[in-house]
PDB file as gemmi writes it, atoms N, CA and C in Angstrom:
CRYST1    1.000    1.000    1.000  90.00  90.00  90.00 P 1                      
ATOM      1  N   MET A   1      54.482 -76.667  56.269  1.00  0.00           N  
ATOM      2  CA  MET A   1      55.885 -77.370  55.988  1.00  0.00           C  
ATOM      3  C   MET A   1      57.013 -76.761  56.107  1.00  0.00           C  
ATOM      4  N   ASN A   2      57.899 -77.387  56.954  1.00  0.00           N  
ATOM      5  CA  ASN A   2      59.106 -76.605  57.205  1.00  0.00           C  
ATOM      6  C   ASN A   2      60.181 -76.376  55.808  1.00  0.00           C  
ATOM      7  N   PRO A   3      60.595 -75.294  55.650  1.00  0.00           N  
ATOM      8  CA  PRO A   3      61.589 -75.361  54.525  1.00  0.00           C  
ATOM      9  C   PRO A   3      62.941 -75.698  55.041  1.00  0.00           C  
ATOM     10  N   GLN A   4      63.325 -76.712  53.906  1.00  0.00           N  
ATOM     11  CA  GLN A   4      64.784 -77.487  54.015  1.00  0.00           C  
ATOM     12  C   GLN A   4      65.762 -76.311  54.444  1.00  0.00           C  
ATOM     13  N   LYS A   5      66.866 -76.805  55.524  1.00  0.00           N  
ATOM     14  CA  LYS A   5      67.894 -75.599  55.767  1.00  0.00           C  
ATOM     15  C   LYS A   5      68.743 -76.297  54.898  1.00  0.00           C  
ATOM     16  N   TYR A   6      69.922 -75.455  54.553  1.00  0.00           N  
ATOM     17  CA  TYR A   6      70.971 -75.713  53.655  1.00  0.00           C  
ATOM     18  C   TYR A   6      72.218 -76.226  54.780  1.00  0.00           C  
ATOM     19  N   GLU A   7      73.031 -77.103  54.378  1.00  0.00           N  
ATOM     20  CA  GLU A   7      74.069 -77.373  55.077  1.00  0.00           C  
ATOM     21  C   GLU A   7      75.239 -76.251  54.628  1.00  0.00           C  
ATOM     22  N   VAL A   8      75.805 -75.381  55.667  1.00  0.00           N  
ATOM     23  CA  VAL A   8      76.849 -74.472  55.269  1.00  0.00           C  
ATOM     24  C   VAL A   8      78.044 -75.130  55.726  1.00  0.00           C  
ATOM     25  N   VAL A   9      79.210 -75.214  54.829  1.00  0.00           N  
ATOM     26  CA  VAL A   9      80.305 -75.837  55.312  1.00  0.00           C  
ATOM     27  C   VAL A   9      81.708 -74.665  54.504  1.00  0.00           C  
ATOM     28  N   PHE A  10      82.925 -74.652  55.334  1.00  0.00           N  
ATOM     29  CA  PHE A  10      83.575 -73.879  54.644  1.00  0.00           C  
ATOM     30  C   PHE A  10      84.840 -74.713  54.608  1.00  0.00           C  
ATOM     31  N   LYS A  11      85.338 -74.224  53.361  1.00  0.00           N  
ATOM     32  CA  LYS A  11      86.717 -74.918  52.547  1.00  0.00           C  
ATOM     33  C   LYS A  11      87.580 -74.797  53.684  1.00  0.00           C  
ATOM     34  N   LYS A  12      88.410 -75.819  53.562  1.00  0.00           N  
ATOM     35  CA  LYS A  12      90.053 -75.552  54.673  1.00  0.00           C  
ATOM     36  C   LYS A  12      90.583 -74.208  54.459  1.00  0.00           C  
ATOM     37  N   SER A  13      90.931 -73.560  53.393  1.00  0.00           N  
ATOM     38  CA  SER A  13      91.602 -72.630  53.087  1.00  0.00           C  
ATOM     39  C   SER A  13      90.677 -71.279  53.512  1.00  0.00           C  
ATOM     40  N   ALA A  14      89.522 -71.438  53.075  1.00  0.00           N  
ATOM     41  CA  ALA A  14      88.336 -70.213  53.644  1.00  0.00           C  
ATOM     42  C   ALA A  14      88.417 -70.165  55.153  1.00  0.00           C  
ATOM     43  N   LEU A  15      88.334 -71.234  55.963  1.00  0.00           N  
ATOM     44  CA  LEU A  15      88.486 -71.363  57.454  1.00  0.00           C  
ATOM     45  C   LEU A  15      89.621 -70.551  57.905  1.00  0.00           C  
ATOM     46  N   LYS A  16      90.867 -70.866  57.491  1.00  0.00           N  
ATOM     47  CA  LYS A  16      92.127 -70.360  57.621  1.00  0.00           C  
ATOM     48  C   LYS A  16      91.765 -68.522  57.548  1.00  0.00           C  
ATOM     49  N   GLU A  17      91.246 -68.321  56.190  1.00  0.00           N  
ATOM     50  CA  GLU A  17      91.142 -66.951  56.051  1.00  0.00           C  
ATOM     51  C   GLU A  17      90.372 -66.144  57.130  1.00  0.00           C  
ATOM     52  N   LEU A  18      89.344 -67.073  57.541  1.00  0.00           N  
ATOM     53  CA  LEU A  18      88.386 -66.523  58.651  1.00  0.00           C  
ATOM     54  C   LEU A  18      89.046 -66.188  60.072  1.00  0.00           C  
ATOM     55  N   GLN A  19      89.820 -67.319  60.308  1.00  0.00           N  
ATOM     56  CA  GLN A  19      90.714 -67.082  61.515  1.00  0.00           C  
ATOM     57  C   GLN A  19      91.542 -66.159  61.749  1.00  0.00           C  
ATOM     58  N   ILE A  20      92.130 -65.693  60.748  1.00  0.00           N  
ATOM     59  CA  ILE A  20      92.904 -64.356  60.494  1.00  0.00           C  
ATOM     60  C   ILE A  20      92.306 -62.947  60.506  1.00  0.00           C  
ATOM     61  N   LEU A  21      90.982 -63.121  60.569  1.00  0.00           N  
ATOM     62  CA  LEU A  21      90.417 -61.746  60.493  1.00  0.00           C  
ATOM     63  C   LEU A  21      90.075 -61.171  62.237  1.00  0.00           C  
ATOM     64  N   PRO A  22      89.716 -59.865  61.990  1.00  0.00           N  
ATOM     65  CA  PRO A  22      89.205 -59.531  63.305  1.00  0.00           C  
ATOM     66  C   PRO A  22      88.143 -60.034  63.978  1.00  0.00           C  
ATOM     67  N   GLN A  23      87.865 -60.135  65.332  1.00  0.00           N  
ATOM     68  CA  GLN A  23      86.953 -61.021  65.869  1.00  0.00           C  
ATOM     69  C   GLN A  23      85.811 -60.665  65.606  1.00  0.00           C  
ATOM     70  N   ASN A  24      85.554 -59.172  65.588  1.00  0.00           N  
ATOM     71  CA  ASN A  24      84.147 -58.999  65.151  1.00  0.00           C  
ATOM     72  C   ASN A  24      83.678 -58.997  63.540  1.00  0.00           C  
ATOM     73  N   ILE A  25      84.435 -59.326  62.830  1.00  0.00           N  
ATOM     74  CA  ILE A  25      84.291 -59.580  61.419  1.00  0.00           C  
ATOM     75  C   ILE A  25      83.928 -60.999  61.338  1.00  0.00           C  
ATOM     76  N   GLN A  26      84.885 -61.881  62.033  1.00  0.00           N  
ATOM     77  CA  GLN A  26      84.610 -63.296  62.121  1.00  0.00           C  
ATOM     78  C   GLN A  26      83.146 -63.612  62.488  1.00  0.00           C  
ATOM     79  N   GLN A  27      82.790 -62.781  63.830  1.00  0.00           N  
ATOM     80  CA  GLN A  27      81.437 -63.212  63.923  1.00  0.00           C  
ATOM     81  C   GLN A  27      80.448 -62.709  63.109  1.00  0.00           C  
ATOM     82  N   LYS A  28      80.428 -61.615  62.538  1.00  0.00           N  
ATOM     83  CA  LYS A  28      79.452 -61.084  61.654  1.00  0.00           C  
ATOM     84  C   LYS A  28      79.605 -62.120  60.269  1.00  0.00           C  
ATOM     85  N   ILE A  29      80.422 -62.677  59.824  1.00  0.00           N  
ATOM     86  CA  ILE A  29      80.488 -63.760  58.889  1.00  0.00           C  
ATOM     87  C   ILE A  29      79.906 -65.401  59.383  1.00  0.00           C  
ATOM     88  N   LEU A  30      80.238 -65.549  60.666  1.00  0.00           N  
ATOM     89  CA  LEU A  30      79.286 -66.770  61.122  1.00  0.00           C  
ATOM     90  C   LEU A  30      78.004 -66.513  61.451  1.00  0.00           C  
ATOM     91  N   ASP A  31      77.199 -65.166  61.606  1.00  0.00           N  
ATOM     92  CA  ASP A  31      76.255 -65.057  61.796  1.00  0.00           C  
ATOM     93  C   ASP A  31      75.749 -65.119  60.289  1.00  0.00           C  
ATOM     94  N   ALA A  32      76.279 -64.564  59.321  1.00  0.00           N  
ATOM     95  CA  ALA A  32      75.852 -64.434  58.023  1.00  0.00           C  
ATOM     96  C   ALA A  32      75.515 -65.899  57.338  1.00  0.00           C  
ATOM     97  N   ALA A  33      76.639 -66.854  57.882  1.00  0.00           N  
ATOM     98  CA  ALA A  33      76.695 -68.151  57.453  1.00  0.00           C  
ATOM     99  C   ALA A  33      75.283 -68.813  57.920  1.00  0.00           C  
ATOM    100  N   GLN A  34      74.787 -68.535  58.962  1.00  0.00           N  
ATOM    101  CA  GLN A  34      73.602 -68.992  59.703  1.00  0.00           C  
ATOM    102  C   GLN A  34      72.425 -68.495  58.606  1.00  0.00           C  
ATOM    103  N   LEU A  35      72.421 -67.285  58.189  1.00  0.00           N  
ATOM    104  CA  LEU A  35      71.343 -66.920  57.427  1.00  0.00           C  
ATOM    105  C   LEU A  35      71.306 -67.609  56.120  1.00  0.00           C  
ATOM    106  N   LEU A  36      72.532 -67.743  55.487  1.00  0.00           N  
ATOM    107  CA  LEU A  36      72.555 -68.706  54.175  1.00  0.00           C  
ATOM    108  C   LEU A  36      72.255 -70.033  54.442  1.00  0.00           C  
ATOM    109  N   ALA A  37      72.245 -70.676  55.693  1.00  0.00           N  
ATOM    110  CA  ALA A  37      71.823 -72.016  55.813  1.00  0.00           C  
ATOM    111  C   ALA A  37      70.254 -71.889  55.623  1.00  0.00           C  
ATOM    112  N   LEU A  38      69.718 -70.770  56.090  1.00  0.00           N  
ATOM    113  CA  LEU A  38      68.033 -70.637  55.917  1.00  0.00           C  
ATOM    114  C   LEU A  38      67.785 -70.412  54.487  1.00  0.00           C  
ATOM    115  N   ASN A  39      68.311 -69.402  53.838  1.00  0.00           N  
ATOM    116  CA  ASN A  39      68.253 -68.962  52.472  1.00  0.00           C  
ATOM    117  C   ASN A  39      69.662 -68.222  52.090  1.00  0.00           C  
ATOM    118  N   PRO A  40      70.019 -69.183  51.158  1.00  0.00           N  
ATOM    119  CA  PRO A  40      71.256 -68.923  50.378  1.00  0.00           C  
ATOM    120  C   PRO A  40      71.266 -67.545  49.333  1.00  0.00           C  
ATOM    121  N   HIS A  41      69.834 -67.217  49.215  1.00  0.00           N  
ATOM    122  CA  HIS A  41      69.667 -65.827  48.526  1.00  0.00           C  
ATOM    123  C   HIS A  41      69.244 -64.839  49.286  1.00  0.00           C  
ATOM    124  N   SER A  42      69.335 -64.995  50.557  1.00  0.00           N  
ATOM    125  CA  SER A  42      69.181 -63.796  51.465  1.00  0.00           C  
ATOM    126  C   SER A  42      69.274 -62.614  51.002  1.00  0.00           C  
ATOM    127  N   GLU A  43      68.191 -61.861  51.164  1.00  0.00           N  
ATOM    128  CA  GLU A  43      68.266 -60.495  50.644  1.00  0.00           C  
ATOM    129  C   GLU A  43      68.949 -59.405  51.597  1.00  0.00           C  
ATOM    130  N   LEU A  44      68.927 -59.854  52.847  1.00  0.00           N  
ATOM    131  CA  LEU A  44      69.707 -59.085  54.399  1.00  0.00           C  
ATOM    132  C   LEU A  44      71.218 -59.139  53.973  1.00  0.00           C  
ATOM    133  N   LEU A  45      71.586 -59.896  53.117  1.00  0.00           N  
ATOM    134  CA  LEU A  45      73.127 -59.916  52.925  1.00  0.00           C  
ATOM    135  C   LEU A  45      73.421 -59.058  51.819  1.00  0.00           C  
ATOM    136  N   GLN A  46      72.689 -58.959  50.934  1.00  0.00           N  
ATOM    137  CA  GLN A  46      72.440 -58.054  49.687  1.00  0.00           C  
ATOM    138  C   GLN A  46      73.644 -58.737  48.687  1.00  0.00           C  
ATOM    139  N   ILE A  47      73.365 -60.131  48.355  1.00  0.00           N  
ATOM    140  CA  ILE A  47      74.202 -61.332  47.786  1.00  0.00           C  
ATOM    141  C   ILE A  47      74.204 -60.926  46.169  1.00  0.00           C  
ATOM    142  N   LYS A  48      75.389 -60.780  45.578  1.00  0.00           N  
ATOM    143  CA  LYS A  48      75.578 -60.627  44.146  1.00  0.00           C  
ATOM    144  C   LYS A  48      75.816 -61.817  43.571  1.00  0.00           C  
ATOM    145  N   LYS A  49      75.418 -62.203  42.226  1.00  0.00           N  
ATOM    146  CA  LYS A  49      75.821 -63.373  41.598  1.00  0.00           C  
ATOM    147  C   LYS A  49      77.285 -62.888  40.932  1.00  0.00           C  
ATOM    148  N   MET A  50      78.404 -63.836  41.052  1.00  0.00           N  
ATOM    149  CA  MET A  50      79.279 -63.681  40.400  1.00  0.00           C  
ATOM    150  C   MET A  50      79.445 -63.620  38.804  1.00  0.00           C  
ATOM    151  N   LYS A  51      80.125 -62.909  38.228  1.00  0.00           N  
ATOM    152  CA  LYS A  51      79.898 -62.802  36.454  1.00  0.00           C  
ATOM    153  C   LYS A  51      80.646 -64.396  36.214  1.00  0.00           C  
ATOM    154  N   GLY A  52      80.009 -64.841  35.189  1.00  0.00           N  
ATOM    155  CA  GLY A  52      81.165 -65.811  34.576  1.00  0.00           C  
ATOM    156  C   GLY A  52      80.917 -67.155  35.474  1.00  0.00           C  
ATOM    157  N   ALA A  53      80.158 -67.117  36.263  1.00  0.00           N  
ATOM    158  CA  ALA A  53      80.221 -68.505  37.284  1.00  0.00           C  
ATOM    159  C   ALA A  53      78.672 -68.963  37.381  1.00  0.00           C  
ATOM    160  N   GLU A  54      78.580 -70.316  37.483  1.00  0.00           N  
ATOM    161  CA  GLU A  54      77.035 -70.596  37.397  1.00  0.00           C  
ATOM    162  C   GLU A  54      76.510 -70.424  38.716  1.00  0.00           C  
ATOM    163  N   SER A  55      77.346 -70.999  39.797  1.00  0.00           N  
ATOM    164  CA  SER A  55      76.493 -71.161  40.950  1.00  0.00           C  
ATOM    165  C   SER A  55      77.587 -70.198  42.080  1.00  0.00           C  
ATOM    166  N   LEU A  56      78.156 -69.367  41.475  1.00  0.00           N  
ATOM    167  CA  LEU A  56      79.107 -68.526  42.606  1.00  0.00           C  
ATOM    168  C   LEU A  56      78.563 -67.273  43.043  1.00  0.00           C  
ATOM    169  N   TYR A  57      78.327 -67.060  44.297  1.00  0.00           N  
ATOM    170  CA  TYR A  57      77.682 -65.661  44.797  1.00  0.00           C  
ATOM    171  C   TYR A  57      78.896 -65.192  45.799  1.00  0.00           C  
ATOM    172  N   ARG A  58      78.466 -63.880  45.976  1.00  0.00           N  
ATOM    173  CA  ARG A  58      79.166 -62.930  46.973  1.00  0.00           C  
ATOM    174  C   ARG A  58      78.550 -62.060  48.065  1.00  0.00           C  
ATOM    175  N   PHE A  59      78.982 -61.817  48.802  1.00  0.00           N  
ATOM    176  CA  PHE A  59      78.491 -60.661  49.704  1.00  0.00           C  
ATOM    177  C   PHE A  59      79.533 -60.135  50.710  1.00  0.00           C  
ATOM    178  N   ARG A  60      79.111 -59.018  50.966  1.00  0.00           N  
ATOM    179  CA  ARG A  60      80.143 -57.841  51.931  1.00  0.00           C  
ATOM    180  C   ARG A  60      79.837 -57.962  53.403  1.00  0.00           C  
ATOM    181  N   ILE A  61      80.961 -57.948  54.064  1.00  0.00           N  
ATOM    182  CA  ILE A  61      80.862 -57.369  55.427  1.00  0.00           C  
ATOM    183  C   ILE A  61      82.023 -56.568  55.642  1.00  0.00           C  
ATOM    184  N   ASN A  62      81.411 -55.477  55.924  1.00  0.00           N  
ATOM    185  CA  ASN A  62      82.429 -54.561  55.781  1.00  0.00           C  
ATOM    186  C   ASN A  62      83.365 -54.338  54.802  1.00  0.00           C  
ATOM    187  N   ASP A  63      84.692 -54.362  54.905  1.00  0.00           N  
ATOM    188  CA  ASP A  63      85.562 -54.479  53.774  1.00  0.00           C  
ATOM    189  C   ASP A  63      85.926 -55.795  53.285  1.00  0.00           C  
ATOM    190  N   TYR A  64      85.378 -56.627  53.482  1.00  0.00           N  
ATOM    191  CA  TYR A  64      85.540 -57.873  53.428  1.00  0.00           C  
ATOM    192  C   TYR A  64      84.437 -58.823  52.664  1.00  0.00           C  
ATOM    193  N   ARG A  65      85.003 -59.530  51.534  1.00  0.00           N  
ATOM    194  CA  ARG A  65      84.040 -60.372  50.574  1.00  0.00           C  
ATOM    195  C   ARG A  65      83.958 -61.766  51.161  1.00  0.00           C  
ATOM    196  N   VAL A  66      82.774 -62.558  50.998  1.00  0.00           N  
ATOM    197  CA  VAL A  66      82.826 -63.621  51.284  1.00  0.00           C  
ATOM    198  C   VAL A  66      82.156 -64.190  49.978  1.00  0.00           C  
ATOM    199  N   VAL A  67      82.999 -65.264  49.090  1.00  0.00           N  
ATOM    200  CA  VAL A  67      82.419 -66.094  48.072  1.00  0.00           C  
ATOM    201  C   VAL A  67      81.909 -67.283  48.300  1.00  0.00           C  
ATOM    202  N   TYR A  68      80.947 -67.551  47.848  1.00  0.00           N  
ATOM    203  CA  TYR A  68      80.455 -69.089  48.132  1.00  0.00           C  
ATOM    204  C   TYR A  68      79.765 -69.589  46.806  1.00  0.00           C  
ATOM    205  N   GLN A  69      79.311 -71.073  46.944  1.00  0.00           N  
ATOM    206  CA  GLN A  69      78.867 -71.691  45.849  1.00  0.00           C  
ATOM    207  C   GLN A  69      77.439 -72.413  46.379  1.00  0.00           C  
ATOM    208  N   ILE A  70      76.718 -72.224  45.948  1.00  0.00           N  
ATOM    209  CA  ILE A  70      75.402 -73.045  46.243  1.00  0.00           C  
ATOM    210  C   ILE A  70      75.248 -74.449  45.260  1.00  0.00           C  
ATOM    211  N   GLU A  71      74.976 -75.555  45.991  1.00  0.00           N  
ATOM    212  CA  GLU A  71      74.680 -76.984  45.435  1.00  0.00           C  
ATOM    213  C   GLU A  71      73.286 -77.021  45.749  1.00  0.00           C  
ATOM    214  N   LYS A  72      72.333 -76.706  45.066  1.00  0.00           N  
ATOM    215  CA  LYS A  72      71.145 -77.221  45.199  1.00  0.00           C  
ATOM    216  C   LYS A  72      70.641 -78.623  45.652  1.00  0.00           C  
ATOM    217  N   ARG A  73      71.144 -79.471  44.658  1.00  0.00           N  
ATOM    218  CA  ARG A  73      70.726 -80.582  44.708  1.00  0.00           C  
ATOM    219  C   ARG A  73      71.220 -81.446  45.831  1.00  0.00           C  
ATOM    220  N   LEU A  74      72.644 -81.017  46.639  1.00  0.00           N  
ATOM    221  CA  LEU A  74      72.812 -81.283  47.811  1.00  0.00           C  
ATOM    222  C   LEU A  74      72.363 -80.323  49.137  1.00  0.00           C  
ATOM    223  N   ILE A  75      71.470 -79.715  48.653  1.00  0.00           N  
ATOM    224  CA  ILE A  75      71.165 -78.788  49.893  1.00  0.00           C  
ATOM    225  C   ILE A  75      72.466 -78.232  50.639  1.00  0.00           C  
ATOM    226  N   LYS A  76      73.614 -77.568  49.861  1.00  0.00           N  
ATOM    227  CA  LYS A  76      74.449 -77.310  50.589  1.00  0.00           C  
ATOM    228  C   LYS A  76      75.087 -75.906  50.006  1.00  0.00           C  
ATOM    229  N   VAL A  77      75.741 -75.048  51.045  1.00  0.00           N  
ATOM    230  CA  VAL A  77      76.362 -74.045  50.669  1.00  0.00           C  
ATOM    231  C   VAL A  77      77.952 -74.329  50.939  1.00  0.00           C  
ATOM    232  N   THR A  78      78.851 -73.833  50.190  1.00  0.00           N  
ATOM    233  CA  THR A  78      80.117 -73.993  50.338  1.00  0.00           C  
ATOM    234  C   THR A  78      80.820 -72.652  50.350  1.00  0.00           C  
ATOM    235  N   ILE A  79      81.327 -72.119  51.608  1.00  0.00           N  
ATOM    236  CA  ILE A  79      82.116 -70.859  51.535  1.00  0.00           C  
ATOM    237  C   ILE A  79      83.296 -71.298  50.862  1.00  0.00           C  
ATOM    238  N   ILE A  80      84.027 -70.591  49.895  1.00  0.00           N  
ATOM    239  CA  ILE A  80      84.792 -70.933  49.242  1.00  0.00           C  
ATOM    240  C   ILE A  80      86.169 -70.054  49.713  1.00  0.00           C  
ATOM    241  N   LYS A  81      86.020 -68.688  49.725  1.00  0.00           N  
ATOM    242  CA  LYS A  81      86.964 -67.688  49.898  1.00  0.00           C  
ATOM    243  C   LYS A  81      86.423 -66.512  50.563  1.00  0.00           C  
ATOM    244  N   ILE A  82      87.282 -66.104  51.761  1.00  0.00           N  
ATOM    245  CA  ILE A  82      86.932 -65.001  52.342  1.00  0.00           C  
ATOM    246  C   ILE A  82      88.252 -63.866  52.564  1.00  0.00           C  
ATOM    247  N   GLY A  83      88.025 -62.736  51.979  1.00  0.00           N  
ATOM    248  CA  GLY A  83      89.211 -61.923  52.174  1.00  0.00           C  
ATOM    249  C   GLY A  83      88.672 -60.385  51.737  1.00  0.00           C  
ATOM    250  N   HIS A  84      89.828 -59.687  52.092  1.00  0.00           N  
ATOM    251  CA  HIS A  84      89.879 -58.092  52.059  1.00  0.00           C  
ATOM    252  C   HIS A  84      89.260 -58.023  50.731  1.00  0.00           C  
ATOM    253  N   ARG A  85      88.669 -56.760  50.384  1.00  0.00           N  
ATOM    254  CA  ARG A  85      88.163 -56.557  49.000  1.00  0.00           C  
ATOM    255  C   ARG A  85      89.194 -56.494  47.851  1.00  0.00           C  
ATOM    256  N   LYS A  86      90.294 -55.924  48.236  1.00  0.00           N  
ATOM    257  CA  LYS A  86      91.419 -55.877  47.689  1.00  0.00           C  
ATOM    258  C   LYS A  86      92.047 -56.817  46.805  1.00  0.00           C  
ATOM    259  N   ASP A  87      91.914 -57.792  47.781  1.00  0.00           N  
ATOM    260  CA  ASP A  87      92.617 -59.234  47.421  1.00  0.00           C  
ATOM    261  C   ASP A  87      91.774 -60.290  46.814  1.00  0.00           C  
ATOM    262  N   VAL A  88      90.372 -60.185  47.347  1.00  0.00           N  
ATOM    263  CA  VAL A  88      89.578 -61.685  47.423  1.00  0.00           C  
ATOM    264  C   VAL A  88      89.340 -62.099  45.825  1.00  0.00           C  
ATOM    265  N   TYR A  89      89.619 -61.248  44.955  1.00  0.00           N  
ATOM    266  CA  TYR A  89      89.353 -61.442  43.404  1.00  0.00           C  
ATOM    267  C   TYR A  89      90.479 -62.079  42.706  1.00  0.00           C  
ATOM    268  N   LYS A  90      91.587 -62.085  43.438  1.00  0.00           N  
ATOM    269  CA  LYS A  90      92.815 -62.503  42.640  1.00  0.00           C  
ATOM    270  C   LYS A  90      92.984 -64.027  42.389  1.00  0.00           C  
TER     271      LYS A  90                                                      
END                                                                             
């Protein structure tokens, strides 16, 4: 049986944040999004659960952080925020 693939979507604001990043970082984040579609808890991305949030997670790409939400019922991953580690939690 083939495991169900998650739909990965970017919030409009996250897409804008992605577009201003260096090209190589953009590509790494897009590659990571493909991994999330296969497994939103992928160990390859060293994902951490966000404190105080039910379904928010984050992972690191160089000095950047990607924050996302898993909606298991909808089989959907929503990338909420992308930013430099010094700014992303504000």
